[in-house]
KEVO-984933 format. One record per residue (C-alpha): residue number from 1; x, y, z. Coordinates in Angstrom, 2 decimals. Layout:
# residues N
   i    east   north      up
 NUM       X       Y       Z
...
# end
This chain:
# residues 399
   i    east   north      up
   1    0.14   -0.03    0.30
   2    1.48    3.74   -0.95
   3    2.58    5.71    1.98
   4    1.49    8.99    2.96
   5    3.42   11.71    1.05
   6    3.77   15.20    2.34
   7    3.95   18.32   -0.43
   8    0.65   18.63   -1.74
   9   -2.17   20.83   -1.72
  10   -5.68   19.16   -1.42
  11   -9.03   20.99   -2.10
  12  -12.25   19.99   -1.19
  13  -15.18   20.36   -3.80
  14  -18.79   19.57   -2.82
  15  -21.05   18.59   -5.70
  16  -21.10   19.66   -9.22
  17  -21.39   23.37   -8.32
  18  -18.04   23.29   -7.38
  19  -16.65   20.27   -9.02
  20  -17.39   20.83  -12.74
  21  -16.15   24.63  -12.68
  22  -12.58   23.56  -11.34
  23  -12.64   20.70  -13.82
  24  -13.45   22.86  -17.10
  25  -10.94   25.72  -15.76
  26   -8.01   22.78  -15.57
  27   -8.95   21.82  -19.04
  28   -9.03   25.40  -20.23
  29   -5.38   25.89  -18.74
  30   -4.31   22.42  -20.41
  31   -1.03   22.75  -22.85
  32   -0.16   19.36  -23.34
  33   -2.52   16.46  -22.12
  34   -5.94   15.88  -20.51
  35   -6.75   12.29  -19.36
  36  -10.31   11.75  -17.84
  37  -12.19    8.39  -16.42
  38  -15.30    8.22  -15.37
  39  -18.01    5.65  -14.74
  40  -20.83    7.73  -16.01
  41  -20.56   10.56  -19.05
  42  -24.16   11.35  -19.40
  43  -25.40   13.41  -22.45
  44  -27.08   16.12  -20.66
  45  -26.16   20.02  -19.91
  46  -23.33   18.84  -17.71
  47  -21.65   16.48  -20.00
  48  -22.04   18.54  -22.79
  49  -20.12   21.22  -21.15
  50  -17.39   18.83  -20.32
  51  -17.40   17.46  -23.65
  52  -16.84   21.10  -25.02
  53  -14.40   21.93  -22.99
  54  -12.23   19.05  -24.15
  55  -12.83   19.80  -27.58
  56  -11.49   23.26  -27.26
  57   -8.32   21.60  -25.76
  58   -8.01   19.26  -28.59
  59   -8.06   22.30  -31.18
  60   -5.29   23.81  -29.18
  61   -3.12   20.75  -29.80
  62   -3.90   19.12  -26.57
  63   -3.94   15.02  -26.30
  64   -7.37   14.07  -24.69
  65   -8.07   10.75  -23.37
  66  -11.31    9.81  -21.93
  67  -11.89    6.27  -20.46
  68  -15.56    5.63  -19.63
  69  -17.10    2.59  -18.02
  70  -18.82    0.27  -20.78
  71  -22.19   -0.55  -18.74
  72  -22.33    3.44  -17.44
  73  -21.60    4.61  -21.32
  74  -24.59    1.98  -22.18
  75  -26.77    3.77  -20.21
  76  -25.83    7.45  -20.08
  77  -23.48    8.12  -23.18
  78  -25.59    8.70  -26.30
  79  -24.20    7.95  -29.87
  80  -24.79   11.62  -30.89
  81  -22.44   12.92  -27.93
  82  -20.02    9.82  -28.67
  83  -19.58   10.66  -32.14
  84  -19.23   14.59  -31.46
  85  -16.13   13.58  -29.03
  86  -14.76   11.47  -31.82
  87  -15.15   14.06  -34.41
  88  -13.58   16.57  -32.39
  89  -10.29   14.49  -32.07
  90  -10.81   13.13  -28.36
  91   -9.56    9.53  -27.97
  92  -12.52    7.78  -26.22
  93  -12.54    4.29  -25.27
  94  -15.03    2.16  -23.19
  95  -13.93    0.13  -20.18
  96  -15.41   -3.91  -20.41
  97  -18.05   -2.69  -23.03
  98  -19.43   -6.25  -22.90
  99  -22.54   -5.51  -21.00
 100  -25.34   -7.77  -23.00
 101  -27.53   -9.30  -20.26
 102  -28.06  -12.35  -21.98
 103  -24.47  -13.35  -21.95
 104  -24.08  -12.42  -18.15
 105  -20.83  -13.33  -16.37
 106  -20.04  -12.65  -13.10
 107  -16.85  -10.85  -14.27
 108  -18.77   -8.20  -16.08
 109  -19.34   -6.57  -12.40
 110  -15.85   -5.62  -12.50
 111  -16.33   -2.25  -13.89
 112  -14.40    1.17  -13.89
 113  -16.07    2.89  -11.12
 114  -13.21    5.64  -10.44
 115  -13.69    9.31  -10.95
 116  -10.39   10.78  -12.10
 117   -8.80   13.34  -13.84
 118   -5.08   14.80  -14.48
 119   -4.19   17.63  -16.63
 120   -0.54   17.94  -17.55
 121    0.86   16.05  -14.57
 122    0.12   19.10  -12.40
 123   -3.31   19.00  -11.16
 124   -5.43   15.64  -10.44
 125   -9.11   15.40   -9.49
 126  -10.27   12.35   -7.43
 127  -13.78   11.58   -5.99
 128  -17.15   10.41   -6.49
 129  -18.59   12.89   -8.77
 130  -19.91   11.40  -12.37
 131  -19.92   13.24  -15.46
 132  -23.47   14.21  -15.16
 133  -25.68   16.82  -14.14
 134  -26.28   16.52  -10.33
 135  -29.60   18.16  -10.54
 136  -30.57   15.00  -12.59
 137  -32.24   13.08   -9.74
 138  -35.42   11.75  -11.11
 139  -38.06   11.30   -8.50
 140  -35.86   12.91   -5.58
 141  -35.37   16.38   -4.70
 142  -31.76   17.88   -6.22
 143  -29.03   18.32   -6.05
 144  -27.34   14.83   -5.48
 145  -24.81   15.31   -2.97
 146  -21.27   14.26   -3.22
 147  -17.56   15.11   -3.29
 148  -14.38   15.45   -4.91
 149  -10.75   16.82   -4.53
 150   -8.48   18.77   -6.69
 151   -4.71   17.64   -5.74
 152   -1.71   19.12   -6.69
 153    1.86   18.35   -5.46
 154    3.59   15.10   -5.18
 155    0.47   13.06   -5.15
 156   -0.09   13.71   -9.07
 157    2.31   11.69  -10.77
 158    0.56    8.38   -8.98
 159   -2.83    9.64  -10.41
 160   -1.13    9.98  -13.88
 161    0.71    6.48  -13.32
 162   -2.50    4.57  -12.81
 163   -4.47    6.27  -15.56
 164   -1.86    5.52  -17.96
 165   -1.63    1.73  -16.95
 166   -5.46    1.34  -17.06
 167   -5.74    2.78  -20.49
 168   -2.76    0.79  -21.80
 169   -4.67   -2.70  -20.51
 170   -7.74   -1.53  -22.09
 171   -5.87   -0.60  -25.40
 172   -4.44   -3.74  -25.39
 173   -7.20   -5.83  -24.81
 174   -9.38   -4.29  -27.27
 175   -6.72   -3.41  -29.87
 176   -3.82   -5.53  -29.34
 177   -1.53   -2.63  -29.44
 178   -1.25    0.45  -27.05
 179    0.65    3.92  -27.55
 180    0.97    4.02  -23.47
 181    3.28    1.79  -21.75
 182    1.52   -0.79  -19.86
 183    4.29   -0.29  -16.99
 184    5.07    3.37  -17.32
 185    7.46    5.27  -15.01
 186    6.41    7.55  -12.59
 187    7.28   11.12  -13.25
 188    8.99   13.03  -10.78
 189    6.27   15.79   -9.10
 190    6.81   19.11   -7.58
 191    5.71   19.92   -4.14
 192    2.72   22.24   -3.96
 193    1.55   22.94   -0.42
 194    2.17   21.35    2.80
 195   -0.39   18.52    3.01
 196    0.24   15.13    3.93
 197   -1.88   12.59    1.60
 198   -1.84    9.31   -0.28
 199   -3.46    7.93   -3.33
 200   -4.84    4.46   -3.09
 201   -6.58    2.31   -5.67
 202   -8.63   -0.70   -5.67
 203   -8.16   -3.58   -8.19
 204   -8.50   -7.18   -8.81
 205   -4.65   -8.24   -8.76
 206   -2.40   -6.45   -6.48
 207   -4.45   -4.03   -4.66
 208   -7.67   -5.69   -3.99
 209   -8.28   -4.80   -0.41
 210   -6.12   -1.56    0.03
 211   -8.97    0.94    0.25
 212  -10.70   -1.39    2.90
 213   -7.34   -1.69    4.67
 214   -6.84    2.03    4.88
 215  -10.35    2.46    6.46
 216   -9.84   -0.38    8.88
 217   -6.51    1.07    9.98
 218   -7.90    4.35   10.86
 219  -10.88    2.90   12.53
 220   -8.88    0.60   14.85
 221   -6.71    3.57   16.13
 222   -9.20    6.12   16.28
 223   -9.31    7.75   19.62
 224  -12.28   10.17   19.79
 225  -14.47   10.04   16.61
 226  -15.19    8.58   13.47
 227  -17.77    9.98   10.98
 228  -18.57    8.07    7.73
 229  -20.95    9.41    4.93
 230  -21.67    6.66    2.44
 231  -24.20    6.09   -0.10
 232  -24.27    2.22   -0.29
 233  -23.18    0.82    3.05
 234  -22.84   -2.82    3.33
 235  -19.75   -3.75    5.01
 236  -18.19   -6.82    5.72
 237  -17.94   -8.41    9.05
 238  -14.39   -6.98    9.62
 239  -15.48   -3.68    8.96
 240  -18.58   -3.95   10.98
 241  -16.41   -5.50   14.02
 242  -14.04   -2.38   13.70
 243  -16.89   -0.04   14.14
 244  -18.51   -1.87   16.97
 245  -15.27   -2.15   18.71
 246  -14.34    1.32   18.23
 247  -17.69    2.44   19.63
 248  -17.30    0.13   22.51
 249  -14.21    1.59   23.77
 250  -15.70    5.11   23.56
 251  -15.14    6.58   20.40
 252  -17.93    8.34   19.05
 253  -18.84    6.57   15.92
 254  -21.60    8.09   13.15
 255  -22.60    6.79   10.17
 256  -24.27    9.07    7.58
 257  -26.17    7.04    5.25
 258  -28.91    7.18    2.56
 259  -32.12    7.55    3.76
 260  -33.94    7.83    0.30
 261  -34.75    4.66   -1.48
 262  -32.98    4.32   -4.58
 263  -32.49    0.84   -5.43
 264  -34.89   -1.29   -3.15
 265  -33.37   -4.35   -2.57
 266  -29.93   -2.66   -1.48
 267  -32.00   -0.34    0.65
 268  -33.51   -3.06    2.72
 269  -30.72   -5.57    2.77
 270  -28.49   -3.10    4.13
 271  -30.75   -2.56    6.87
 272  -30.35   -5.59    8.09
 273  -26.90   -4.59    9.75
 274  -28.25   -1.68   11.43
 275  -29.39   -3.80   14.85
 276  -26.15   -4.98   15.55
 277  -24.46   -1.46   14.90
 278  -26.87    0.28   17.17
 279  -26.40   -2.33   19.68
 280  -22.97   -1.60   19.78
 281  -23.18    2.20   20.24
 282  -22.97    3.35   16.65
 283  -25.08    6.58   16.00
 284  -26.83    6.08   12.47
 285  -28.13    9.10   10.71
 286  -30.34    8.78    7.45
 287  -29.76   11.76    5.03
 288  -33.24   12.70    3.49
 289  -32.62   16.45    2.44
 290  -31.69   14.91   -1.25
 291  -29.75   11.92   -2.67
 292  -26.76   11.16   -0.93
 293  -23.97    9.78   -3.40
 294  -20.96   10.59   -0.89
 295  -18.05    8.49   -0.14
 296  -16.23    9.95    2.30
 297  -15.01    9.85    6.22
 298  -13.12   11.63    9.13
 299  -11.17   10.07   11.86
 300  -10.21   12.38   14.92
 301   -8.72   15.35   14.03
 302   -6.04   14.64   11.35
 303   -7.53   11.70    8.97
 304   -9.83   11.98    6.17
 305  -10.81   10.35    2.94
 306  -12.59   11.42   -0.32
 307  -13.18    9.01   -2.84
 308  -15.19    6.68   -5.23
 309  -15.33    3.49   -3.04
 310  -18.50    2.79   -1.12
 311  -18.57    0.42    1.49
 312  -20.36   -2.42   -0.24
 313  -19.21   -6.01   -1.75
 314  -19.46   -3.83   -5.38
 315  -16.65   -1.15   -4.50
 316  -14.75   -3.53   -2.06
 317  -14.68   -6.78   -3.75
 318  -15.33   -6.15   -7.64
 319  -15.02   -2.51   -9.18
 320  -12.00   -0.35   -9.63
 321  -11.96    2.23   -7.15
 322   -9.65    5.13   -6.24
 323   -9.88    7.39   -2.93
 324   -7.21   10.09   -1.54
 325   -6.45    9.91    2.25
 326   -5.48   12.95    3.98
 327   -3.74   13.47    6.76
 328   -4.20   17.20    7.79
 329   -6.27   19.21   10.48
 330   -7.29   21.94    8.22
 331   -8.89   19.75    5.54
 332  -10.17   17.30    8.32
 333  -12.00   20.57   10.08
 334  -13.24   21.34    6.42
 335  -14.78   18.09    5.72
 336  -16.08   17.57    8.97
 337  -18.06   20.78    9.21
 338  -19.61   19.77    5.83
 339  -20.70   16.45    7.43
 340  -22.09   17.98   10.72
 341  -23.92   20.75    8.51
 342  -25.63   17.58    6.48
 343  -26.57   15.66    9.86
 344  -27.84   18.79   11.47
 345  -29.80   20.29    8.70
 346  -30.72   17.00    6.24
 347  -30.78   13.83    8.51
 348  -32.88   12.05   11.11
 349  -31.08    9.64   13.76
 350  -32.30    6.21   14.04
 351  -33.18    5.61   17.50
 352  -32.26    1.87   18.79
 353  -35.55    1.58   20.67
 354  -37.65    2.68   17.78
 355  -35.43    0.23   15.46
 356  -36.22   -2.60   17.85
 357  -39.93   -1.90   17.51
 358  -40.16   -1.53   13.67
 359  -43.19   -3.38   12.44
 360  -42.95   -7.27   11.67
 361  -43.37   -6.58    7.97
 362  -40.54   -4.24    7.74
 363  -38.31   -6.85    9.49
 364  -39.14   -9.47    7.02
 365  -38.46   -7.56    4.09
 366  -34.99   -6.32    5.70
 367  -34.37  -10.13    6.00
 368  -35.93  -11.39    2.74
 369  -33.66   -8.67    0.77
 370  -30.33   -9.77    3.12
 371  -30.89  -13.48    2.17
 372  -31.44  -12.54   -1.59
 373  -28.03  -10.30   -1.67
 374  -26.35  -13.22    0.07
 375  -27.38  -15.98   -2.23
 376  -26.57  -13.41   -5.14
 377  -23.10  -12.95   -4.02
 378  -22.24  -16.53   -3.33
 379  -23.84  -17.33   -7.14
 380  -21.25  -14.82   -8.23
 381  -18.33  -16.35   -6.60
 382  -17.71  -13.64   -3.60
 383  -19.52  -15.82   -0.82
 384  -16.43  -17.38    0.63
 385  -14.90  -14.05    1.63
 386  -16.15  -13.49    5.44
 387  -18.69  -10.98    4.28
 388  -21.78  -12.65    5.38
 389  -20.20  -14.35    8.17
 390  -20.42  -13.59   12.01
 391  -23.93  -12.22   12.19
 392  -24.40  -14.10   15.66
 393  -21.69  -12.25   17.20
 394  -23.54   -8.73   17.09
 395  -26.48   -8.82   19.26
 396  -29.91  -10.44   18.87
 397  -32.09   -7.89   17.69
 398  -32.81   -9.34   14.06
 399  -31.57   -6.33   11.94
# end
């Protein structure tokens, strides 16, 4: 796993209102190259705005490479926008474009879920925000709440290197040759700022558990407070035990989770874990003000993370993900302030007594959903990884 590196400037960006202007500004200043990865690149006002900025960069002679996930592209990237981007000189590829449902294989769930960008090797963007209008939240009050960071300094070459490697892998698989080396050398970065951070990825080879391990190390050493805001929260047994142990030794553990129903099955299945966490003393806040898409956390006064990884089997066992972990008091306080504002103004706490008294029909729905997810994970070949084990070790509240 990568080590924390000093000499960085990490800037927190909340929602598209802050993220997309910063992204477009970086594109407008590009001189040599722009690399962009996104799970979703939508044909909407935001997608067109970003595509136009990329096209202007190509007109100045900047080389622009865009890698989108095949599943996300199938759902959101129109043929018209794709053609416009290619006609503008943008190099566009799709990660695992084979998504036909009648040819389903478990490896098809190994998607490119990262949201990364670097410009000229000078500035990088890491986070959970797709290229899609965050005011576009069907059936829910906008905007979609999410975070990203811009990074300048010694961490940028690491982002550049991992993007080059994935691009080369995709190009080799799809075309047999690549104009990018499969094992690129890491460039020398320049110190910008005084923040200490590290860039951590998850893949299905050497870095399968790196993001989860970074979380667990922070949770196990926490002394005062843990706040985790996560859109899709369905942790494995090791993660649940770490949170429960922290709460039982006096750490204030708060989970800020999605309160609105987006995916019905996962919504109910995740709530099967509430009882054991509440009994251990974990505080659960459900966010109802808008759709929660965040994947961030703070621990004590000096540790924070922003990225694409949810705390669920998809992110921690299957998808390519990327997070930035920051050790800095100022950054920690800024992110913590944002999360506390969300808790105070837009969430409702789940009281343990109310949870125990919930209707039997609701309890049944929870455990049916949990069982379906468990069977599905086993069918896909992810059932032997301790994800669903240890239920009896967490209380007896049935949820």
